[in-house]
NUDOBA-855772 format. One record per atom (N, C-alpha, C, O): residue in three letters; x, y, z. Coordinates in steps of 0.02 Angstrom, whole numbers, plus 50000, padded with zeros to 5 digits. Layout:
BEGIN
ALAXYZ ...
END
This chain:
BEGIN
UNK500644815950519 UNK501184822250524 UNK501204824350584 UNK500694827350602 UNK501744823650632 UNK501794826450690 UNK501094823750740 UNK500854827350784 UNK500904818350726 UNK500304816850764 UNK499604820550749 UNK499154820050791 UNK499524824150693 UNK499004828250677 UNK498714822650626 UNK499024819050587 UNK497984823150639 UNK497634818550586 UNK497604821850516 UNK497544827850507 UNK497644817250470 UNK497694821150398 UNK497044824450384 UNK496504821950401 UNK497094830750351 UNK496594833050326 UNK496304830750262 UNK496694829650216 UNK495534829850251 UNK495284828150193 UNK495444833150139 UNK495204838850144 UNK495854831650085 UNK496074836950042 UNK495414838749999 UNK495414844349974 UNK494894834849988 UNK494324835249961 UNK493884839749989 UNK493474842849956 UNK493954840450057 UNK493424845450096 UNK493814852250100 UNK494224853250145 UNK493684856750054 UNK494084863650055 UNK493464869250046 UNK493504874550014 UNK492924866950082 UNK492374872150077 UNK492524879150117 UNK492184884250106 UNK493034878850162 UNK493214882950189 UNK493704889950170 UNK493874894850203 UNK493844887750099 UNK494204892550054 UNK493824894950014 UNK493304892249994 UNK494114902049992 UNK493884904149930 UNK493934898649870 UNK494274893549870 UNK493514900749820 UNK493644896849768 UNK494314895749738 UNK494554890149732 UNK494684902849714 UNK495164903349698 UNK495844900149734 UNK496374898849705 UNK495704899149801 UNK496234895949845 UNK496164888949845 UNK496644885449860 UNK495584886649830 UNK495524878549831 UNK495904873449786 UNK496054867849806 UNK496064875649722 UNK496464871949684 UNK497174872049711 UNK497544867049712 UNK497354878149732 UNK498134879549765 UNK498264874249829 UNK498804871449841 UNK497624873449866 UNK497684869649932 UNK497864862449901 UNK498224858849936 UNK497664860249845 UNK497754851849824 UNK498594852249790 UNK498874847049771 UNK498884857749786 UNK499514857149767 UNK500074854249819 UNK499934854349879 UNK500654851749799 UNK501114850549851 UNK501364855649898 UNK501434861449879 UNK501494854049950 UNK501824859050008 UNK502284864749969 UNK502154870749975 UNK502774862549932 UNK503194867749912 UNK502844873249869 UNK503044879049873 UNK502244871249822 UNK501934876049785 UNK501504879649830 UNK501404885549816 UNK501224877449881 UNK500684881349929 UNK501114885149972 UNK500834890049997 UNK501764884249990 UNK502184888950031 UNK502374896449982 UNK502434902250002 UNK502444893849919 UNK502654900449871 UNK501894904549875 UNK501844910649885 UNK501344900249866 UNK500734905649862 UNK500654908049930 UNK500394913649934 UNK500794905449982 UNK500634907550049 UNK500994913450063 UNK500804917450106 UNK501584914450025 UNK502004920650038 UNK501954925949994 UNK502264931150006 UNK501594925449941 UNK501394929249895 UNK500984935449926 UNK500574934249970 UNK501104942549902 UNK500584947349926 UNK499824945149901 UNK499804941349852 UNK499314946949926 UNK498704946749919 UNK498374952949926 UNK498664957449957 UNK497764953949897 UNK497224959349901 UNK496704956849937 UNK496414951849916 UNK496544959549990 UNK495984959050033 UNK495594965150036 UNK495804970050067 UNK495014965050003 UNK494624969849994 UNK494184972250060 UNK493604970150061 UNK494364975850109 UNK493964977150162 UNK493594985350144 UNK493714988950095 UNK493164986650195 UNK492734991550175 UNK493134999150162 UNK492955002850116 UNK493655000650207 UNK493995007150198 UNK494365006750133 UNK494415011850101 UNK494615001250111 UNK495035000250062 UNK494595001950002 UNK494815005849960 UNK493974999349994 UNK493585000149936 UNK493355006949937 UNK493395009749883 UNK493105010749994 UNK493075016349993 UNK493525022149966 UNK493345027249938 UNK494175020049984 UNK494805023649959 UNK494765022949877 UNK494785028049843 UNK494725017549849 UNK494645014949782 UNK494145018549751 UNK494245020449693 UNK493585020149781 UNK493055023749748 UNK493155030549749 UNK492965033849701 UNK493435033249797 UNK493685040849789 UNK494245041349733 UNK494265046549700 UNK494685036449720 UNK495145037849679 UNK494905036249614 UNK495185039149567 UNK494425032149600 UNK494045032149544 UNK493805038849522 UNK493935041349467 UNK493375042049575 UNK493045048749551 UNK493605053249527 UNK493455057549486 UNK494265052749551 UNK494635057249531 UNK494875056849467 UNK494995061549429 UNK494955050349455 UNK495145049249379 UNK494655050049327 UNK494805049949267 UNK493945050949351 UNK493475052649305 UNK493215059749297 UNK492755061749261 UNK493635063549342 UNK493495070849351 UNK493705074349289 UNK494265073849263 UNK493195078049268 UNK493325082849210 UNK493815088049219 UNK493895089949277 UNK494135090649176 UNK494725096349182 UNK494265101449201 UNK493745102849173 UNK494565104549261 UNK494205112749268 UNK494855116249303 UNK495415113949315 UNK494585122249312 UNK495195127049334 UNK495445124549404 UNK496035125649415 UNK495115121849445 UNK495395119949513 UNK495255110549522 UNK494735107949541 UNK495685107949509 UNK495575100349516 UNK495525098549581 UNK495805101449628 UNK495085092749587 UNK495135089849668 UNK495795086349673 UNK496135084249626 UNK495945086049740 UNK496475081349752 UNK496395077449830 UNK496065079549877 UNK496725072549829 UNK496745067449897 UNK497235067049932 UNK497745066449898 UNK497355067249996 UNK497795065550035 UNK497615058950076 UNK497235059550124 UNK497845053350058 UNK497835046750079 UNK498385046450143 UNK498995046950140 UNK498015045550196 UNK498465046450261 UNK498345040550307 UNK497795038650325 UNK498975037650326 UNK498865031550379 UNK499465030150410 UNK499955032850386 UNK499555025450470 UNK500115024350495 UNK500455019150445 UNK500155015750403 UNK501185019250459 UNK501735014950417 UNK501465008550416 UNK501265006150469 UNK501425004750354 UNK501194997450347 UNK500474997650355 UNK500274992150374 UNK499985001950346 UNK499225000950354 UNK498985001350293 UNK498465004550287 UNK499244998550242 UNK498734997550187 UNK498875003250121 UNK498735002150062 UNK499165008850146 UNK499165013250093 UNK499515011350014 UNK499215012449961 UNK500035009050016 UNK500405007849960 UNK499995001649919 UNK499995001849858 UNK499694996849949 UNK499344991249919 UNK498644994349889 UNK498394991649839 UNK498345000149920 UNK497865001549883 UNK498045006149822 UNK497685007149773 UNK498665008849834 UNK498795013349768 UNK499015008649707 UNK498875009449648 UNK499395003649739 UNK499534998749675 UNK499004995749652 UNK499034994249593 UNK498484994049684 UNK497774991349666 UNK497484995349618 UNK497224992949568 UNK497515001849629 UNK497175007949586 UNK497485007349520 UNK497185006649467 UNK498275007749532 UNK498585008949471 UNK498565002349425 UNK498575002849364 UNK498554996249456 UNK498474991049410 UNK497774990449385 UNK497684986749336 UNK497294993249407 UNK496514992449373 UNK496544996749317 UNK496124995749273 UNK497015001949309 UNK497055007049260 UNK497845006449236 UNK498295010149256 UNK497935000449186 UNK498624999649172 UNK498875005649116 UNK498515010349100 UNK499425004649096 UNK499705007349037 UNK499435005148974 UNK499364999048963 UNK499255009848926 UNK498905008048857 UNK499415009148811 UNK499675014648807 UNK499645003648768 UNK500185005548710 UNK499815007448649 UNK499365003948625 UNK500015013748621 UNK499745015148556 UNK500315014448508 UNK500865012748529 UNK500205015748444 UNK500745014748383 UNK501315020148411 UNK501865017948429 UNK501215025648414 UNK501675031048423 UNK501775033548491 UNK502115038448503 UNK501405029348544 UNK501575032548618 UNK501195027448671 UNK500765023348657 UNK501445028748733 UNK501175024948786 UNK500725029648829 UNK500965034748853 UNK500065027848838 UNK499685031148878 UNK499605027948948 UNK499395022348959 UNK499805032548994 UNK499925031349075 UNK499315034349108 UNK499385040349121 UNK498745031949124 UNK498095034149158 UNK498295036349226 UNK498085041849244 UNK498685032649270 UNK498895032649329 UNK499645032149341 UNK499915026749333 UNK500025037749362 UNK500695038749364 UNK500855038949449 UNK500575042749489 UNK501345033949464 UNK501465034149538 UNK502275036349535 UNK502705033549500 UNK502365041349573 UNK503125043349594 UNK503305043349666 UNK502915046149704 UNK503785040949687 UNK503955041249766 UNK504345047349777 UNK504835048749742 UNK504125051349829 UNK504465056849861 UNK505185055349874 UNK505345050749911 UNK505625059149846 UNK506365058649863 UNK506475059649943 UNK506105063849967 UNK506895056749984 UNK507025056650060 UNK507145063450063 UNK506815066650104 UNK507605066850022 UNK507785073950023 UNK507295078749976 UNK507455079549917 UNK506875080849994 UNK506295084749959 UNK506645092149913 UNK506525098149923 UNK507035089549870 UNK507275096249825 UNK506855094649764 UNK506725088949744 UNK506655100049736 UNK506225100849668 UNK506645096949610 UNK506405092549573 UNK507245098949609 UNK507625094649547 UNK507525087849565 UNK507245084349523 UNK507735084849628 UNK507635077049635 UNK507065074149621 UNK507025068649594 UNK506405079049644 UNK505785076249621 UNK505665075649544 UNK505485070249520 UNK505755080649508 UNK505735080149439 UNK506175074749414 UNK505955071749365 UNK506775072749437 UNK507075067349414 UNK506765060749425 UNK506755056549380 UNK506485059549487 UNK506085053749511 UNK505405053849464 UNK505145048449451 UNK505165058849442 UNK504585059949404 UNK504645057049323 UNK504225053849291 UNK505235058849305 UNK505525057049246 UNK505675049649235 UNK505535046149186 UNK505985048049291 UNK506195040249299 UNK505555036549286 UNK505495032149243 UNK505025038849330 UNK504385034649325 UNK504085033949257 UNK503785028849238 UNK504185039949215 UNK503885040249141 UNK504495035049100 UNK504375033249043 UNK504915033749124 UNK505405029249079 UNK505895034249035 UNK506265032248990 UNK505845040549055 UNK506215044549006 UNK507015045849016 UNK507265047349071 UNK507315045348969 UNK507975045848968 UNK508345052249002 UNK508125057748985 UNK508825052149043 UNK509045057449083 UNK509785058349060 UNK510135053549046 UNK509985064249058 UNK510655068349057 UNK510925069349119 UNK510565071449164 UNK511535068049127 UNK511765071649192 UNK511815078449202 UNK512025082049156 UNK511675080749252 UNK511725087349272 UNK511265092949220 UNK511475097949191 UNK510735090649222 UNK510155093749184 UNK509895100149221 UNK509665099249277 UNK509905105649199 UNK509655111549238 UNK508845110049250 UNK508465106549215 UNK508715113549307 UNK507975112149337 UNK507555115549283 UNK507015112549274 UNK507645120549247 UNK507125123649206 UNK506985117749146 UNK506425116949121 UNK507545114149128 UNK507525109049082 UNK507025103149101 UNK506515101249071 UNK507355100849163 UNK506945094749191 UNK506215096849212 UNK505845091949220 UNK505955102849223 UNK505265104949223 UNK504805105149156 UNK504215103449148 UNK505255107749114 UNK504795107649047 UNK504815100549020 UNK504315098348991 UNK505305097049027 UNK505355089748995 UNK504805084649033 UNK504525079949005 UNK504725086449093 UNK504255084049136 UNK503585085649116 UNK503225081149094 UNK503375091949124 UNK502765093549099 UNK502485090549033 UNK501925088149025 UNK503035091248986 UNK502725089348913 UNK502735082648912 UNK502355080348870 UNK503095077848950 UNK503015071148947 UNK502375067948977 UNK502095062948956 UNK502185072049033 UNK501655070949067 UNK501085071549030 UNK500625067449035 UNK501075077348985 UNK500575077748952 UNK500475072748886 UNK499945070548865 UNK501055071548864 UNK501085066648802 UNK500895059748819 UNK500685056148774 UNK500945057348884 UNK500885051048911 UNK500035051348932 UNK499755046248950 UNK499715056948929 UNK499045056748959 UNK498945054349021 UNK498535050049036 UNK499415057749067 UNK499285055749142 UNK498725058549165 UNK498745064549155 UNK498195056749193 UNK497655058749219 UNK497635058549301 UNK497205061949330 UNK498015055249334 UNK498025056549407 UNK498795055149413 UNK499065050649380 UNK499155059549459 UNK499745058149476 UNK499775057349554 UNK499495061149594 UNK500155052149569 UNK500095049349640 UNK500785050249670 UNK501275047349646 UNK500825054149723 UNK501545056249760 UNK501555051649811 UNK501085052549850 UNK501955046549828 UNK501985042349887 UNK502495044749928 UNK502925048849911 UNK502425042049987 UNK502915044350045 UNK502975052950040 UNK503505056050033 UNK502405055350044 UNK502325063150049 UNK502585065750110 UNK502725071750111 UNK502675062050161 UNK502965064950214 UNK503605066050217 UNK503855068950265 UNK503945063850166 UNK504655065150156 UNK504795072450158 UNK505335074650179 UNK504295076450136 UNK504335083650135 UNK504515086950192 UNK504755092550189 UNK504405083550252 UNK504635086750313 UNK505285085250327 UNK505525087850379 UNK505655081550292 UNK506425079850309 UNK506825086050284 UNK507385087550304 UNK506475089550240 UNK506935095850214 UNK506895102150261 UNK506515102550309 UNK507325106950241 UNK507365112450280 UNK506795116150259 UNK506465114250210 UNK506635122150297 UNK506145126950279 UNK506145129550218 UNK505585131350201 UNK506625130450174 UNK506655134050111 UNK506435127950059 UNK506005128650016 UNK506765122550069 UNK506595116250025 UNK505955113750032 UNK505675111249984 UNK505655114250090 UNK504925111950114 UNK504455116650069 UNK504055114150029 UNK504545124250079 UNK504155128150046 UNK504185128149972 UNK503705129649938 UNK504785126449947 UNK504855125749864 UNK504455119449857 UNK504085119849808 UNK504425114149887 UNK504115107849856 UNK503325109249880 UNK502945105349851 UNK503075112549913 UNK502375114149940 UNK502255118049875 UNK501855115649834 UNK502535123349863 UNK502345127749795 UNK502325123049726 UNK501915123549681 UNK502805118949729 UNK502825114449670 UNK502145109649665 UNK501915107449612 UNK501895108749724 UNK501215104949712 UNK500735109049691 UNK500345106749649 UNK500645115049713 UNK500205120449683 UNK500295121549609 UNK499805122649573 UNK500935121249587 UNK501085123149517 UNK500965117949476 UNK500795119349419 UNK501025111349496 UNK500915105849453 UNK500055104749443 UNK499825102949389 UNK499705105849493 UNK499075105749495 UNK498715111149446 UNK498285109649406 UNK498955117249456 UNK498835123249413 UNK498975121549329 UNK498585122949283 UNK499435119349323 UNK499815118449255 UNK499535112749227 UNK499275113949173 UNK499495106249248 UNK499285101049221 UNK498475099449220 UNK498255094849185 UNK498065103449261 UNK497435101749279 UNK497315094449274 UNK496975092049229 UNK497605090949321 UNK497595084749332 UNK497575083549409 UNK497935087249442 UNK497145078049447 UNK497165077449509 UNK497815074749539 UNK498155070449511 UNK497965077449597 UNK498525074749632 UNK498235071049691 UNK497735072749722 UNK498695064749704 UNK498565061649757 UNK499125061249811 UNK499565057349794 UNK499215063949864 UNK499735062949904 UNK499675056049956 UNK499105054449974 UNK500135052849975 UNK500015046950013 UNK500675047750065 UNK501245049450050 UNK500395045950135 UNK500875046750176 UNK500605046150249 UNK500015044950262 UNK501165047150301 UNK500905046750366 UNK500605052550387 UNK500535056950345 UNK500395053650449 UNK500195059050488 UNK500605064850467 UNK500325070150454 UNK501315064150462 UNK501705069150443 UNK501495072950379 UNK501475079050381 UNK501345070050325 UNK501105071050273 UNK500515076550276 UNK500515081650243 UNK500035074850319 UNK499495078550326 UNK499655086250354 UNK499335091250338 UNK500185085850396 UNK500545091450438 UNK500815095650384 UNK500675101650382 UNK501135093350347 UNK501545096750286 UNK500895100550247 UNK500825106650239 UNK500545096350230 UNK499975099950189 UNK499555106150219 UNK499395111250188 UNK499415104250293 UNK499085108750325 UNK499465114650343 UNK499175119750363 UNK500165114350335 UNK500585120750340 UNK500495125950290 UNK500795131350290 UNK500025123850243 UNK500005128450178 UNK499285129650177 UNK498935124750165 UNK499015135250188 UNK498185135050193 UNK497855133750119 UNK497305131150108 UNK498345136350068 UNK498105134149997 UNK497985127849990 UNK497425125649975 UNK498555124050002 UNK498475116549987 UNK498105113050034 UNK497895107450017 UNK497995115150086 UNK497575111850137 UNK496855111250115 UNK496475106550128 UNK496725117050080 UNK495985118450043 UNK495935113949991 UNK495385111749975 UNK496515111949958 UNK496405108049894 UNK496415100849905 UNK496125097249865 UNK496745098249962 UNK496825090449966 UNK496295088450028 UNK496315090250087 UNK495865084549998 UNK495355082050049 UNK495685074950073 UNK495825070050038 UNK495765075750143 UNK496145069950190 UNK495675064750190 UNK495075065650201 UNK495995058450177 UNK495545051850187 UNK496055047950227 UNK496625046550207 UNK495765046050292 UNK496205042150333 UNK496155035250340 UNK495575033250341 UNK496565031150346 UNK496645023850363 UNK496945021850430 UNK497525020150441 UNK496315022750482 UNK496515021950550 UNK496845014450567 UNK496835009750527 UNK497105014250626 UNK497245008050644 UNK496645003750659 UNK496095005950679 UNK496794996750648 UNK496254992350662 UNK496024991750732 UNK496464991550775 UNK495454991250749 UNK495204989750818 UNK494804982250806 UNK494564980550751 UNK494794978350862 UNK494424972750877 UNK493704971850868 UNK493334969250909 UNK493524974350803 UNK492674975550799 UNK492574970150731 UNK492984966150707 UNK491854971550711 UNK491574966050668 UNK492044967550596 UNK492244963250557 UNK492134973450593 UNK492554974250522 UNK493294970850526 UNK493534968450475 UNK493624970850582 UNK494194966950591 UNK494004959450587 UNK494334956050548 UNK493614957250615 UNK493424949750615 UNK493254948050538 UNK493464942650515 UNK492894952150499 UNK492724950450434 UNK493514949250400 UNK493704944050373 UNK493834954050407 UNK494454954450374 UNK494864948050386 UNK495174945350340 UNK494884945250458 UNK495164939150474 UNK494894934050444 UNK495274930050416 UNK494284933150442 UNK493974928850401 UNK494144928550323 UNK494194923150294 UNK494214933850294 UNK494434933850225 UNK495254930950209 UNK495434928050158 UNK495604932250259 UNK496234930050264 UNK496304922150276 UNK496774918850254 UNK495794919750312 UNK495784913450329 UNK495544909250262 UNK495804903850251 UNK495104911450224 UNK494904908650169 UNK495394909950118 UNK495374906650066 UNK495904914950126 UNK496374916050053 UNK496994911350069 UNK497304909950017 UNK497244908650123 UNK497724905050128 UNK497704897050106 UNK497214893750124 UNK498174894550073 UNK497974888950047 UNK498084881750098 UNK498444876950085 UNK497704882750151 UNK497764878150211 UNK497214872150207 UNK496644873850191 UNK497324866050219 UNK496774861250205 UNK496344860750272 UNK495994855750277 UNK496334864450312 UNK495964864850374 UNK495754870650392 UNK496144875350384 UNK495114871850419 UNK494894878550433 UNK495314882350486 UNK495544879150533 UNK495444889150480 UNK495774893150530 UNK495234897850566 UNK494994902950542 UNK495104895050629 UNK494594900350675 UNK494974905750696 UNK495204905750753 UNK495054910250659 UNK495434916750681 UNK495074922250686 UNK495334927550705 UNK494314921750666 UNK493904928250663 UNK493414929250734 UNK492954933250738 UNK493604925150778 UNK493324925850844 UNK493524932150886 UNK494114933950883 UNK493104935250921 UNK493364940750962 UNK493994941051003 UNK494354945951015 UNK494054934151023 UNK494694933351060 UNK495274933851022 UNK495754937251040 UNK495264929850956 UNK495874929250925 UNK495934936350883 UNK496504937650864 UNK495444940750868 UNK495504948150845 UNK495854951450898 UNK496374954350881 UNK495734951650943 UNK496014954351006 UNK496774951851004 UNK497194956350998 UNK496964946351008 UNK497584944251023 UNK497994946650950 UNK498544949250951 UNK497654945350897 UNK498074946050823 UNK498334953950817 UNK498864956150795 UNK497824956850842 UNK497934964850824 UNK498284966650880 UNK498684971150869 UNK498274964750934 UNK498824967250985 UNK499454964250961 UNK499904968450959 UNK499604959350946 UNK500314956450934 UNK500614960250861 UNK501214961150851 UNK500114961850819 UNK500264966050752 UNK500194972850762 UNK500314976250712 UNK500004976150818 UNK500064982850837 UNK499454985850793 UNK499464991950793 UNK499004983350759 UNK498464986250728 UNK498444989150658 UNK497974992350634 UNK499004987750631 UNK499114988250550 UNK499074981950507 UNK499334976650523 UNK498724983050451 UNK498634976650413 UNK499164974350380 UNK499124968650355 UNK499724977850372 UNK500364975450345 UNK500544971350397 UNK500624965450381 UNK500644972850456 UNK500934968950505 UNK500464962250522 UNK500744956950533 UNK499854962650523 UNK499394958350529 UNK499474953650474 UNK499404947750492 UNK499594954250421 UNK499664950850360 UNK500274947050363 UNK500264941150347 UNK500814949950383 UNK501524947050398 UNK501444941050448 UNK501694935550439 UNK501064942850501 UNK501034938250556 UNK500644931750539 UNK500824926150558 UNK500084932950502 UNK499664928050484 UNK500004923650425 UNK499904917550421 UNK500434927350375 UNK500834923650323 UNK501274919550359 UNK501254913550345 UNK501744921750409 UNK502174916750446 UNK501754911150484 UNK502044905750491 UNK501154911650508 UNK500844906250545 UNK500564902050487 UNK500504895950494 UNK500414904950432 UNK500214899150381 UNK500754895450359 UNK500664889550347 UNK501364898250350 UNK501964893250327 UNK502064888550389 UNK502184882550379 UNK502014890750448 UNK502114886350491 UNK501494880150495 UNK501594874450513 UNK501004882150479 UNK500424877450468 UNK500584872850421 UNK500474866850430 UNK500854875050367 UNK501094869350309 UNK501624865750319 UNK501624860050297 UNK502194868150354 UNK502814865450354 UNK502694860250419 UNK503094855550427 UNK502174861150464 UNK502184857250528 UNK501584851650516 UNK501514846750552 UNK501194852950465 UNK500604847550449 UNK500054850550483 UNK499494848350470 UNK500124855950529 UNK499434857450559 UNK498944859650521 UNK498364859250541 UNK499104862250458 UNK498594865250402 UNK498034870250421 UNK497524871250388 UNK498194873050474 UNK497734878050502 UNK498084882950530 UNK498634881250549 UNK497874890650541 UNK498244894450591 UNK497694894650649 UNK497094895850647 UNK498194892750705 UNK497824890250770 UNK498434893450824 UNK498904896950806 UNK498304891650886 UNK498804894350938 UNK499404891350925 UNK499924894650929 UNK499404884750909 UNK500084882150890 UNK500474885250839 UNK501074886350844 UNK500094886650786 UNK500534888550724 UNK500734895650734 UNK501254898050711 UNK500204899550778 UNK500544906450792 UNK501064906450836 UNK501504910750826 UNK501114902450885 UNK501664902550916 UNK502384900350881 UNK502934902550897 UNK502284896450840 UNK502804893750785 UNK503094899150738 UNK503674899250716 UNK502564903850724 UNK502764908350670 UNK503344912850705 UNK503434914950763 UNK503724913450641 UNK504454916550647 UNK504194925950629 UNK504294929150577 UNK503854928250689 UNK503674935150671 UNK503674939250749 UNK503484937250804 UNK503914944350733 UNK504034949450796 UNK503654955250779 UNK503734957350721 UNK503204958750821 UNK502964964350808 UNK503414970550795 UNK504014969350804 UNK503244977450773 UNK503734983150772 UNK504014984350845 UNK504624985250845 UNK503744984550903 UNK503974986550949 UNK504434980750984 UNK504874982051025 UNK504284974650965 UNK504804969150987 UNK505444969050947 UNK506004967850970 UNK505274970550881 UNK505864972050832 UNK506384977650857 UNK506984976550855 UNK506144982850877 UNK506424988750902 UNK506884985650958 UNK507494985850959 UNK506504982951001 UNK506814981851064 UNK507464976151052 UNK507974976251085 UNK507344971651003 UNK507754966350992 UNK508374970750962 UNK508944969450983 UNK508274975450919 UNK508844978650885 UNK509314983150924 UNK509914984250915 UNK508874985550972 UNK509204991051022 UNK509734986751069 UNK510294988751086 UNK509424980651084 UNK509844976251136 UNK510474974551087 UNK511044975051110 UNK510384973051034 UNK511024971350998 UNK511574978050990 UNK512174977050980 UNK511334984150996 UNK511774988250991 UNK512024990351060 UNK512364995451065 UNK511894987151108 UNK512194988151189 UNK512804984451190 UNK513144984251241 
END
């Protein structure tokens, strides 16, 4: 294939056991698997899951512990939350459904009524048009208790800063109210702006313990992450991407976030299968149809001119 020596499909020792059988499939199937989301358990993610697990196990008390998961856009926050949610799935009883972990996305416009509507939608509750705020609030509180929600996760919490002063204060007051009323831990997820929003309220700042997901640096932890990626893609040749030089190059090109790094490596893996190269290397990285965030903005702004 394109002058590349055929790889031995039997020698797949460079892959994780779960990826080996996939690597023996036809290219069309391997491409589908290469494009799928994958969980890579790195140290900071495991630490975040451990902290979330502590919240889930926390006994009810007057002042429940809360967590604020903070990181740059596309740096693994949502993947961690989804892993946590799937680890504690819905439990169906004869008369009700139990939801240990409920995830609700903060509306772009942080009005209390819109948040309660989003919360009820996450619970699967039927909604009538033009429901009054007091009705939404009581219905949400009742259903949260009936569903046995033990941890409430609010994603995109930085959207609170999108509102004007009064609506922002109302939502911050709502966070205090929910914690006091339900006696369950709250988890806020967002960018640095979410931290600034919480820090603007002394009471909330004391209640939410921050947990940061910093941008990646080309250190041993990053090289270990790259080795895990290399072993997860269903490629028939080893991908030597965990060297210091490759770590520097890949993190510079993806601008240091795990979501962008995953997107780059996925496109390179696709190119590796389609070209017959069967490894992520300099050639397939050049073939990858990927542009980093800064380059995407530059290309978009050029189109506007």
